[in-house]
C-alpha positions in Angstrom: 2.4 -10.6 -7.7 5.9 -9.6 -6.5 8.6 -8.1 -8.7 12.1 -7.8 -7.4 14.5 -5.2 -8.9 18.1 -6.3 -9.4 21.0 -4.3 -10.8 24.5 -3.1 -10.1 25.1 -0.2 -7.7 24.7 3.2 -9.4 22.5 1.7 -12.1 19.6 4.0 -11.0 17.7 1.0 -9.6 16.2 2.8 -6.6 15.3 5.8 -8.9 13.4 3.3 -11.1 11.8 1.8 -8.0 10.6 5.3 -7.1 9.4 5.8 -10.7 7.4 2.6 -10.6 5.9 3.0 -7.2 5.7 6.8 -6.5 7.8 6.1 -3.4 10.4 8.5 -1.9 13.2 6.1 -1.2 16.5 7.8 -0.7 18.5 8.1 -4.0 22.2 8.9 -4.2 24.3 8.6 -7.3 27.4 8.3 -5.3 26.3 5.8 -2.6 28.6 2.8 -2.2 25.6 0.7 -1.3 22.6 0.6 0.9 21.7 -1.7 3.7 18.0 -1.1 3.4 15.6 -3.1 1.2 12.8 -0.9 -0.1 9.3 -2.3 -0.6 6.1 -0.8 -2.0 2.7 -1.9 -3.0 1.2 -0.4 -6.2 -2.4 -0.5 -7.4 -2.9 -1.9 -10.9 -4.6 0.7 -13.0 -7.8 -0.7 -14.5 -10.2 1.6 -16.3 -12.7 -1.2 -16.7 -13.0 -1.6 -12.9 -13.2 2.2 -12.3 -16.1 2.6 -14.8 -18.0 -0.4 -13.4 -17.5 1.0 -9.9 -19.0 4.2 -11.0 -21.9 2.5 -12.8 -22.9 0.4 -9.8 -22.0 3.1 -7.3 -20.0 0.6 -5.4 -19.1 1.6 -1.8 -15.7 0.0 -2.0 -13.1 -0.2 -4.9 -10.4 -2.8 -4.7 -7.7 -2.8 -7.4 -5.3 -5.6 -8.0 -1.8 -4.9 -6.6 1.8 -5.4 -7.4 4.5 -5.6 -4.7 7.9 -4.2 -5.7 11.1 -5.0 -3.8 14.3 -3.1 -4.2 17.1 -5.0 -2.5 20.8 -4.1 -2.2 22.7 -3.6 -5.4 24.8 -6.3 -7.0 28.5 -5.9 -6.2 30.5 -5.1 -9.3 33.8 -6.3 -7.8 32.5 -9.8 -7.5 30.7 -10.0 -10.8 31.7 -13.1 -12.9 32.6 -15.1 -9.8 29.1 -16.3 -8.9 29.1 -14.6 -5.5 28.0 -11.1 -6.3 24.4 -11.6 -5.4 25.0 -12.4 -1.7 22.9 -14.4 0.7 20.8 -11.4 1.7 19.8 -10.6 -1.9 19.2 -14.3 -2.7 16.8 -14.6 0.3 15.0 -11.4 -0.8 14.6 -12.2 -4.5 14.2 -16.0 -4.2 10.5 -15.7 -3.4 9.7 -13.1 -6.1 7.4 -14.0 -9.0 9.6 -12.2 -11.5 12.8 -10.3 -11.6 13.4 -6.9 -13.2 17.0 -6.1 -14.1 17.8 -2.4 -14.2 20.5 -1.7 -16.7 22.4 1.6 -16.6 22.4 3.5 -20.0 23.3 7.0 -18.9 26.5 8.9 -18.0 27.0 10.9 -14.8 29.8 12.0 -12.5 30.0 8.8 -10.5 32.9 7.5 -12.7 31.0 4.3 -13.5 31.3 3.3 -17.2 28.1 3.3 -19.2 28.0 -0.2 -20.8 24.5 -1.5 -21.0 25.3 -4.5 -23.1 28.2 -5.5 -20.8 26.1 -4.9 -17.7 23.3 -7.0 -19.0 25.6 -9.8 -20.0 27.2 -9.7 -16.5 23.8 -9.8 -14.7 22.6 -12.6 -17.0 25.8 -14.5 -16.1 25.4 -14.0 -12.4 21.9 -15.4 -12.5 23.1 -18.4 -14.4 26.0 -19.0 -12.0 23.8 -18.7 -8.9 21.5 -21.4 -10.2 24.3 -23.5 -11.5 26.0 -23.5 -8.0 22.7 -24.6 -6.4 22.3 -27.4 -9.0 25.9 -28.7 -8.6 25.6 -28.7 -4.8 22.3 -30.6 -4.9 23.6 -33.1 -7.4 26.7 -33.8 -5.3 24.5 -34.6 -2.3 22.1 -36.8 -4.3 25.0 -38.8 -5.8 26.5 -39.3 -2.4 23.2 -40.6 -0.9 21.4 -42.5 -3.8 23.2 -45.8 -3.3 22.3 -45.9 0.4 18.6 -45.4 0.3 15.6 -47.7 -0.3 14.4 -48.5 -3.8 11.4 -46.1 -3.6 13.5 -43.2 -2.4 16.1 -44.1 -5.0 13.5 -43.7 -7.8 12.5 -40.3 -6.5 16.1 -39.1 -6.1 17.0 -40.4 -9.6 14.1 -38.4 -11.1 15.3 -35.3 -9.3 18.9 -35.9 -10.5 17.7 -36.3 -14.1 15.8 -33.0 -14.0 18.8 -31.3 -12.4 21.2 -32.7 -15.0 19.0 -31.3 -17.8 19.0 -27.9 -16.0 22.8 -28.1 -15.6 23.3 -28.7 -19.3 21.2 -25.7 -20.1 22.9 -23.4 -17.6 26.3 -24.4 -18.8 25.3 -23.5 -22.3 24.2 -20.0 -21.2 20.4 -20.8 -21.4 18.1 -19.9 -18.5 15.8 -22.5 -17.1 12.8 -20.6 -18.3 13.9 -21.3 -21.9 13.4 -25.0 -21.3 10.2 -26.8 -22.1 9.7 -28.5 -18.8 7.1 -31.2 -18.3 4.8 -31.2 -15.3 7.0 -33.5 -13.2 10.2 -31.5 -13.9 8.4 -28.3 -13.0 7.2 -29.8 -9.7 10.7 -31.0 -8.8 12.4 -27.8 -9.6 9.8 -25.5 -8.0 11.2 -26.0 -4.5 14.7 -24.7 -5.4 13.6 -21.1 -6.1 15.9 -20.9 -9.1 16.4 -17.4 -10.4 16.5 -18.1 -14.1 13.2 -20.0 -14.0 11.5 -16.7 -13.1 10.4 -14.3 -15.9 13.0 -11.6 -16.5 12.0 -8.0 -17.2 14.9 -5.8 -18.4 14.6 -2.1 -17.6 16.9 0.0 -19.7 17.5 3.2 -17.6 18.1 6.0 -20.1 19.4 9.6 -19.8 16.9 12.4 -20.3 18.7 13.5 -23.5 18.9 9.9 -24.9 15.3 8.8 -24.5 14.9 8.0 -28.2 17.7 5.5 -28.1 15.9 2.8 -26.1 15.0 0.4 -28.9 18.5 0.6 -30.4 20.1 -0.3 -27.0 17.5 -3.1 -26.4 18.4 -4.6 -29.8 22.1 -4.8 -28.9 21.4 -6.3 -25.5 19.0 -8.9 -27.0 21.6 -10.0 -29.6 24.2 -10.3 -26.8 22.6 -13.2 -25.0 20.7 -15.0 -27.8 21.5 -16.0 -31.4 18.1 -17.4 -31.8 15.2 -14.8 -32.0 12.8 -17.6 -31.1 14.3 -17.7 -27.6 13.6 -14.0 -27.0 10.1 -14.3 -25.7 11.0 -17.1 -23.3 14.1 -15.4 -22.1 13.2 -11.8 -21.2 11.0 -8.8 -22.0 12.5 -5.3 -22.4 11.4 -1.9 -21.3 13.2 1.4 -21.9 12.5 4.5 -19.7 14.3 7.4 -18.1 14.1 6.6 -14.4 14.9 10.2 -13.3 12.1 11.7 -15.5 9.6 9.0 -14.6 10.3 9.4 -10.9 9.6 13.1 -11.1 6.4 12.4 -13.0 5.2 9.7 -10.6 5.4 12.2 -7.7 3.1 14.7 -9.4 -0.6 15.0 -8.9 -2.6 13.2 -11.5 -3.9 16.3 -13.2 -0.3 17.6 -13.6 1.1 14.4 -15.1 -0.4 14.7 -18.6 1.5 18.0 -19.2 4.8 16.6 -18.1 4.4 13.3 -20.1 3.8 15.4 -23.2 6.8 17.6 -22.5 9.0 14.5 -22.2 7.4 12.9 -25.2 6.2 9.9 -23.1 3.1 8.3 -24.5 2.4 6.1 -21.4 4.1 6.2 -18.0 6.7 3.5 -17.4 4.9 2.2 -14.4 1.8 1.3 -16.5 4.0 -0.4 -19.2 5.9 -2.3 -16.5 2.7 -3.7 -15.0 1.4 -4.7 -18.4 4.7 -6.5 -19.2 4.7 -8.2 -15.8 1.2 -9.6 -16.4 2.2 -10.8 -19.9 5.5 -12.4 -18.6 3.7 -14.2 -15.8 0.7 -15.2 -17.9 -1.8 -13.4 -15.7 -5.2 -11.8 -16.4 -7.8 -10.1 -14.3 -11.5 -10.9 -13.7 -13.9 -8.6 -12.0 -16.7 -8.8 -9.4 -19.0 -5.8 -9.1 -22.0 -4.7 -7.2 -23.3 -2.0 -4.9 -21.1 -3.2 -2.0 -17.7 -3.6 -3.8 -16.0 -3.5 -7.2 -13.0 -5.8 -7.1 -10.3 -6.9 -9.6 -8.8 -10.4 -9.1 -5.6 -11.7 -10.6 -5.4 -15.3 -11.9 -3.3 -17.2 -14.4 -4.3 -17.2 -18.0 -6.2 -20.4 -18.7 -7.8 -20.6 -15.2 -11.3 -22.1 -14.9 -14.4 -20.7 -13.3 -14.0 -22.9 -10.3 -10.4 -21.7 -9.8 -11.6 -18.1 -10.1 -14.2 -18.9 -7.5 -11.5 -20.1 -5.2 -9.6 -16.9 -5.6 -12.5 -15.0 -4.2 -13.2 -17.5 -1.3 -12.4 -21.1 -0.7 -16.1 -21.8 0.1 -17.1 -20.7 -3.4 -14.6 -23.2 -4.9 -15.7 -26.0 -2.6 -19.4 -25.5 -3.1 -19.3 -24.3 -6.7 -22.5 -24.7 -8.7 -22.2 -22.4 -11.7 -20.9 -18.9 -12.7 -22.8 -16.1 -14.3 -20.4 -14.4 -16.7 -20.6 -11.1 -18.5 -17.8 -9.4 -20.5 -17.1 -6.1 -18.9 -17.8 -4.0 -22.0 -21.2 -5.7 -22.5 -22.1 -5.0 -18.9 -21.2 -1.3 -19.2 -23.3 -1.1 -22.4 -26.3 -2.8 -20.7 -25.8 -0.8 -17.5 -27.2 -3.6 -15.3 -27.0 -7.3 -14.8 -30.8 -7.5 -15.4 -30.5 -5.7 -18.8 -27.5 -7.8 -19.7 -29.5 -11.0 -19.1 -32.4 -9.6 -21.1 -30.0 -9.0 -24.0 -28.6 -12.5 -23.7 -25.2 -11.0 -22.8 -25.1 -12.8 -19.4 -24.0 -16.4 -19.8 -24.3 -19.4 -17.4 -21.0 -21.3 -17.3 -19.9 -24.4 -15.6 -16.8 -25.1 -13.5 -14.6 -25.8 -16.5 -15.2 -22.5 -18.3 -11.9 -20.8 -19.0 -12.0 -17.2 -17.6 -11.3 -14.4 -20.1 -9.5 -11.2 -19.2 -12.1 -8.7 -18.1 -14.9 -11.2 -17.4 -17.3 -10.0 -14.7 -18.4 -13.1 -12.8 -20.9 -13.9 -10.1 -20.5 -17.4 -8.5 -23.4 -19.4 -7.3 -22.4 -21.9 -4.6 -23.6 -24.0 -1.8 -21.7 -25.3 1.3 
């Protein structure tokens, strides 16, 4: 899973990147811009896996991971013209699974106005305009070619044009593509375009240390600014409020020191953990586990995936030669303290290829190739 951070220069985006990753990327409140794209891989905290690893005394522990990308900031001087993202940023964020917009909600000496609602509306507009430009260019090419191609190609191109026309209507109305109820064929057609507004959007409100209690109020104003229909909210974006500066300092501490600082700042849970949880939720992902003396491993799959698909995540041979899966909920396995005891207590189940994996399932695949 890859999350790309986007935001205007001086929004504290790189500070938030450091807070989420524990990295030490250079931060300057007065930098005009930066040429370097920062990247970091973060382990997904999973107490379930840690406890099972300890129980089975596994030699190797493999957590799921999240890749964070922090590209150059969006240019304020080009905002509203559809060109502020730039080709370099588009290439960087186009392959991300989700976007995280960092919104400035603090004052400093940089001279940049603190206007979280305005900045959010501007970023929302830039994403829409970027996709709209891509749609219009493609539709222009299709309409110039469709009369000159064979009947079979014409049918394919017309289906693409119909899907893009629907997207165009939504974008012009200020609705992101992710708010549309796409059918399977439309989803297949649009996937190749790497549209930005089809991606889940996480909105990170970057607060000042002395305004950390104002997050929900700010989020409410921002949500109202882009949607008059509350039913759209879940499809459009998910919000997270944090103080990037404080969270960055906490992320750099040793684990045993963090609890005291979290308490001092009144933070119940680190922003990094909240961000990962929201990312999984937004992307519709869950984790299943494989454990044993050799390795304890967390695997990430989409919610609704079947046992045979989970087997393929572990190894293609397991998917190809799938026979059945032995499944035990993680808590039941901890209580039983072994697979043998779980089986004795009828907590270990035999499931077929169409079984839908549940979050925290511990599975063992039987296969033959």
